[in-house]
N, C-alpha and C positions, 0 to 999 in steps of 0.2 A: 228654766225659762228666764230670759233676761227681764230686768225691770223695765216697765213701760214709762213713758213720759207722763207725769201727772202735773197738770197746770192748776192755777188758782180755781178755775171753775170745777175741775174734777175734785179738788179738795173740798170745796163747798158742798158738792153732791155727796161725797163720802161722809162729811160731818152730819149732814141732814139725815142720811140713811142710818148712820150709827145711832142717832137720837130716836128715829122712828122709821123702821124699815117697812111699815105698812102704808106709807104715803104713796099716793098715785104718782105716776110720771107727771101728770098735769100739775099737781101740787108742788112737786119738786121744781119743775120748770118755772113756775110762778115765783117761788122763793129765790131763785137765782137769776131771775130776769132773762130767761132764755125761752125760746119757743119749744113746744113739746118734742118735735122730731129730733133736733140736735141733742136735746137732753137725753132722750131715749137712746140715741146712738152712743152717747158717752157712757151711759149706764151699762149698755150691752158690751161695750169695749172693756169696761172695768170688770164685768162678770167673766167675759171670755178670756181675759188675761189672767184671771185668778186673783186679782186685787180684791174683788168681792167674791168670797168663797161660798156664800150661801145666805139664806135668811132663816131665822129661827124665832121661836117664842121663848122668852126668858121667864123661867118659872121661879116662884118663891119657895125655897126649900122648906122653910118653917111651916108654911101653910100646907105643905105636903107631908108634914110629920117628920121631916129629916132635920132634926134640931141640932145634931152634933157634927161639927166640922173639925177634921183632924188633918194635920200635915205630917206625913210619915216619911222619914228618911230610911232608905233601904240600901244595904250593902250586899253585894252578890259574891259568891264563890268565884275565884279567879282561875283556879286550876280545872283541867278537864278530869273527868272521872267516869265511873260506871254509868251514871245517869245520862251522861252525854254520849258515850260510845254507842249506846243503844239507839240514839236518835240521829245518827249520821254525823254531819258536819255542823250541826247546830251548836252555838255557844250558850253559855249560861245567860248572857244578855238576850239572845234570840228567844230562848225558852221563857224567860221572864217577861219580855215584851209581848209575846203571844198570850201568856196567861193574863196579863193586865187587861188586854182587850176583852176578856171574858168576864171581868169583875165589874159589875154595874156600880158598885160603891165607889170605885175609883173614877172621879170625874176629870182628873188631869194627872198626867205623868210626865216628868221632865228628867232627862239624863243630866247629871250634875257634875261639876268639878268638886274637888275637895275630898273629904273623908268618906262620903257616902256616894253611891252610884246613881240613885234615883230619888226624886222627891215626888210623893204621891199626895194629891189632895183627895181626901176621902170624906164623903157626905153620907151619914147614916142616921138612923132614928135616935139611937141612944147609946149609952156605954155598953149595954148588953149586945146590941147589934155590932158595935165596933169590936168587942171581944170575940164574937163569933167569926167575924171577918178575919181578924188577925190570926186566931187559932186555926180555923178551918181552911183558910185560903193562903194568906201571906206566909206565915211561918211553916205551913205545910209544903210550900213550894221548895223543891230540892236545891234551887240555886241561891235561895236567901240564907244569909248567915247572920245578919244583924238588922234590927229595926230600932229606930228611935222616933218617938211620937211627941208632937206638941198639939195641944187642943186650942182652938179659937175660943177666947172668952167673950169677945165683943167684935162686931163688924161695924166700922164707921166709915169705910169707903169700899166700894166694889163697883167696878165698871167693866164692861166689855169693849168700851170705846178705846181705840188706839189714838195716841197723840198725832194728829195730822198736821205736820209742820209745813 
């Protein structure tokens, strides 16, 4: 889908929604000095075009007992082999991507350039939980040949807001 035109009013709407997605259309319209109907039309256009993907509640991991945050670099097998031939045309990347979707501990996964193929953001209760995840899921996957982990010591910035220029 092509990018849509975003003007200054749209940008203000997006900034307001990123700050507080629970505001009513009336409240947003008042903040941008626009009447509610055109404001709602703009929001609907942003939703329908996919600029606004959805609305969520942001949860506090620590208050849910998920105190350990790890970033895991994963390198996959590049060659085809018996594990792949039994699964048709699927590649190691296809199999890994499908497995990641089933692992609730993985809260983000990015394909990467460089030495490693994927970067996982993993949120778990503690080191024992992380160890179980790595041993039972990650290293057990037939496509994974190497992992390197870094643990977060302190969070001093985290935002879901995108820089709206």
